[in-house]
C-alpha positions in Angstrom: 22.3 8.2 22.6 20.4 5.9 20.2 18.4 3.0 21.6 19.5 -0.6 21.1 16.6 -1.0 18.6 17.9 1.9 16.5 21.5 0.7 16.7 20.4 -2.7 15.4 18.4 -1.0 12.7 21.4 1.0 11.5 23.4 -2.2 11.3 20.7 -3.5 8.9 20.9 -0.5 6.7 24.0 -1.8 4.9 25.1 -1.0 1.4 22.6 -1.6 -1.3 24.8 -4.3 -2.9 24.4 -6.6 0.1 20.7 -5.7 0.7 19.8 -6.3 -2.9 21.5 -9.7 -2.8 19.6 -10.7 0.3 16.3 -9.4 -1.3 16.8 -11.4 -4.5 17.7 -14.5 -2.6 14.5 -14.3 -0.6 12.2 -12.9 -3.3 13.7 -13.4 -6.7 14.4 -10.7 -9.3 13.0 -7.4 -8.1 11.4 -4.9 -10.4 8.1 -3.2 -11.1 5.6 -5.2 -13.1 5.8 -3.9 -16.7 2.6 -2.1 -17.7 0.9 -3.1 -21.0 -2.1 -1.6 -22.7 -5.5 -3.3 -23.0 -4.9 -4.0 -26.7 -1.9 -6.1 -25.8 -3.9 -8.6 -23.9 -4.7 -11.9 -25.6 -7.9 -11.9 -27.5 -9.4 -14.6 -25.3 -8.8 -12.5 -22.2 -10.5 -9.4 -23.9 -13.4 -11.6 -24.9 -13.9 -12.9 -21.4 -13.9 -9.3 -20.0 -16.4 -8.2 -22.6 -18.9 -10.9 -21.5 -19.2 -8.6 -18.4 -18.7 -5.2 -19.9 -19.9 -5.4 -23.5 -17.6 -4.3 -26.2 -14.7 -2.1 -25.1 -14.7 0.9 -27.3 -11.3 2.2 -26.1 -9.1 2.0 -23.0 -6.9 4.5 -21.2 -3.9 3.0 -19.5 -3.1 4.3 -16.0 0.4 5.7 -15.5 0.5 5.4 -11.6 1.4 2.3 -9.7 3.9 -0.5 -10.1 2.0 -3.6 -9.1 -0.4 -4.3 -12.0 0.6 -5.4 -15.5 -2.8 -4.0 -16.7 -4.4 -1.0 -15.1 -6.8 0.8 -17.4 -10.1 2.6 -17.6 -12.3 0.7 -20.1 -14.9 2.7 -22.0 -18.0 0.8 -23.0 -21.5 1.7 -24.1 -22.7 1.1 -20.6 -20.1 3.4 -19.1 -16.6 3.2 -17.7 -14.9 0.4 -15.7 -11.5 0.3 -14.1 -9.7 -3.0 -14.8 -6.4 -4.2 -13.2 -4.7 -7.5 -13.8 -1.6 -9.7 -13.4 -0.4 -12.9 -15.2 -1.5 -15.9 -13.3 2.0 -17.2 -13.1 3.4 -14.0 -11.5 4.4 -14.4 -7.9 2.2 -11.4 -6.9 -1.0 -12.7 -8.4 -2.2 -13.6 -4.9 -2.7 -9.9 -4.2 -5.5 -9.9 -6.8 -7.3 -12.6 -4.8 -6.7 -10.7 -1.6 -8.2 -7.6 -3.0 -11.3 -9.5 -4.4 -11.8 -11.2 -1.0 -11.7 -8.0 1.1 -13.7 -5.8 -1.2 -17.2 -6.6 0.1 -16.1 -5.5 3.6 -14.6 -2.1 2.6 -17.3 -0.7 0.3 -17.8 2.3 2.7 -14.5 3.6 1.5 -13.6 1.7 -1.7 -15.0 1.2 -5.2 -17.1 -1.9 -5.7 -15.7 -5.0 -7.4 -18.0 -5.8 -10.4 -16.3 -8.9 -11.8 -13.2 -11.0 -12.0 -11.8 -13.0 -14.9 -9.2 -15.7 -14.9 -8.4 -17.1 -18.3 -5.7 -17.2 -21.0 -2.9 -16.9 -18.3 -4.3 -13.7 -16.8 -6.3 -12.7 -13.7 -8.3 -9.4 -14.0 -10.5 -7.5 -11.6 -13.1 -5.0 -12.8 -14.2 -2.2 -10.5 -16.8 0.5 -10.7 -15.1 3.6 -12.2 -14.6 6.5 -9.8 -14.1 10.0 -11.2 -11.4 11.6 -9.1 -7.8 12.5 -8.8 -4.8 11.3 -6.7 -4.4 13.0 -3.4 -1.7 15.7 -3.0 0.4 14.9 0.1 2.7 17.9 -0.1 3.1 20.2 2.8 0.1 22.7 2.9 -2.0 20.6 0.5 -5.7 21.2 0.8 -6.1 17.4 0.4 -4.6 16.6 3.8 -7.9 16.8 5.8 -9.5 14.4 3.3 -6.6 12.0 3.6 -7.1 12.1 7.4 -10.8 11.4 6.9 -9.9 8.4 4.7 -7.6 7.0 7.4 -10.4 7.5 10.0 -12.8 5.7 7.7 -10.5 2.7 7.4 -10.0 2.7 11.1 -13.8 2.5 11.5 -14.2 -0.7 9.4 -14.5 -3.8 11.6 -11.9 -6.4 10.7 -13.8 -9.3 9.0 -13.6 -12.9 10.0 -11.2 -13.8 7.2 -7.7 -15.3 7.2 -6.0 -11.9 7.1 -2.3 -11.8 7.7 -1.2 -10.1 10.9 1.2 -7.0 10.9 3.6 -9.0 13.1 3.7 -11.6 10.2 4.2 -8.9 7.5 7.3 -7.6 9.3 8.6 -10.8 10.9 11.7 -11.2 8.6 12.9 -7.7 9.7 12.8 -8.3 13.4 15.7 -9.6 15.5 13.6 -10.0 18.7 10.3 -11.9 18.5 9.1 -10.0 21.5 9.1 -6.8 19.3 6.6 -8.4 16.9 4.1 -9.0 19.7 3.8 -5.2 20.1 2.3 -5.1 16.6 -0.6 -7.4 17.4 -4.1 -6.0 17.2 -7.6 -6.6 15.9 -8.2 -3.7 13.5 -8.3 -3.9 9.7 -5.4 -2.1 8.1 -4.9 -1.0 4.5 -1.1 -0.6 4.9 -0.4 1.3 1.6 -1.6 4.9 1.9 0.4 6.0 -1.2 -0.9 9.2 -2.7 -2.2 7.3 -5.8 -4.2 5.0 -3.5 -6.3 7.8 -2.2 -8.7 9.3 -4.7 -10.2 12.7 -4.1 -13.8 12.6 -5.5 -17.0 14.6 -5.3 -18.1 12.4 -2.4 -14.9 12.6 -0.4 -11.7 10.5 -0.4 -11.8 6.8 -1.4 -9.1 4.3 -0.7 -8.2 1.9 -3.5 -5.7 -1.0 -4.0 -6.6 -3.2 -1.1 -4.0 -5.8 -2.1 -2.4 -6.0 1.4 -5.2 -6.1 3.9 -3.7 -6.7 7.3 -4.8 -7.2 10.9 -3.1 -5.1 13.6 -3.4 -2.0 15.8 -5.3 0.9 14.3 -2.5 3.4 14.8 -0.3 1.5 12.2 -2.3 3.0 9.3 -1.8 6.4 10.8 2.0 5.7 10.9 1.9 4.4 7.3 0.2 7.6 6.1 2.6 9.8 8.1 5.5 8.0 6.5 4.0 8.8 3.1 3.7 12.4 4.1 7.4 12.5 4.8 8.1 10.9 1.4 6.1 13.9 -0.1 8.2 16.5 1.6 7.0 16.8 5.2 9.5 16.9 8.0 9.3 14.3 10.8 7.9 17.0 13.1 5.2 18.0 10.6 4.1 14.4 9.9 3.9 13.6 13.6 1.9 16.8 14.2 -0.5 15.6 11.5 -0.7 12.2 13.2 -1.5 13.7 16.5 -5.1 14.4 15.4 -5.9 10.7 15.7 -6.8 9.5 19.2 -5.5 6.0 18.3 -2.1 7.6 17.6 -2.0 9.6 20.8 -2.5 6.4 22.8 -0.2 4.2 20.8 2.5 2.6 23.0 5.8 4.4 22.4 7.8 1.2 22.2 5.4 -0.3 19.7 5.7 2.8 17.5 9.5 2.6 17.7 9.4 -1.0 16.6 7.0 -0.4 13.7 9.0 2.5 12.3 12.3 0.7 12.7 11.1 -2.5 11.0 9.5 -0.4 8.3 12.8 1.4 7.7 14.5 -2.0 7.2 11.7 -3.1 4.8 11.8 0.1 2.7 15.6 0.0 2.6 15.4 -3.4 1.2 12.7 -2.5 -1.3 14.5 0.6 -2.5 17.7 -1.4 -3.1 15.9 -4.1 -5.0 13.7 -1.7 -6.9 15.3 1.8 -6.8 12.3 3.8 -8.1 12.0 7.5 -7.0 9.1 6.7 -4.6 10.9 3.8 -3.0 14.1 5.7 -2.5 12.1 8.6 -0.9 10.2 6.3 1.3 13.4 4.5 2.5 15.0 7.9 3.3 11.9 9.1 5.1 11.4 6.0 7.2 15.1 5.9 8.1 15.0 9.6 9.2 12.0 8.9 11.3 13.7 5.9 13.0 16.7 8.1 13.8 14.4 10.8 15.2 12.7 8.3 17.5 16.0 6.8 18.6 17.3 10.2 19.8 14.2 11.7 21.3 14.1 12.2 25.0 
């Protein structure tokens, strides 16, 4: 029989029409941020960036990711720089500031922030360019050990003394019992978005990029986040849990706390996939829902 938590979760997985309506009431119109090329930026913004980089000879727009209006490798006489940006009046521009603030504390595993520019209605960040490729999360991928090392590296970074949002706050709107949220309290720094395009396989190991959602919580949460992404890439629940078992922090994670996190995450991704039905969000909603069901029926 399913647990009460899972039964409550299933009641929240209603039709997309209702979920989308609730999402839009809370968050406004939901869609990926349209991606534009470097050349489409206002001249004043390009000029401001070039005070840091020198003349941009050409730019390659990135295809991956939904959360930046500009994401491009800028080629200059001094070398390459990765730039990402959002209009200053966009409701997600705060993620740019979060990423800039956390960057000095995560340089052991992330590219260095070189500059930031805010002018002409845009906020842009410029990072050292890293030659690499996105990790392959599919079953049997040779990248899986490097992904595990990246998760371990993040687990090993002390949480800085910054006003970082707690995991219990991130998932608060999806919880029906405040006592459940207390199970997600912790003092570790979390990345919370181990999407394959946020793990770069490089000549010096895996790096973790896009630190837009730094969070404070128990270290096992990032293991769960990565495991959920593995499920979204084709792993079964059993396979993903077997991968997670290599982490001591996962082995000692309280069972009830894991149940709570997976169930609340399933509610979150159901809402996201209804409001923004991209292939990755639909896969993640399905994966998290299947994991929640699996946990509900286990002995």
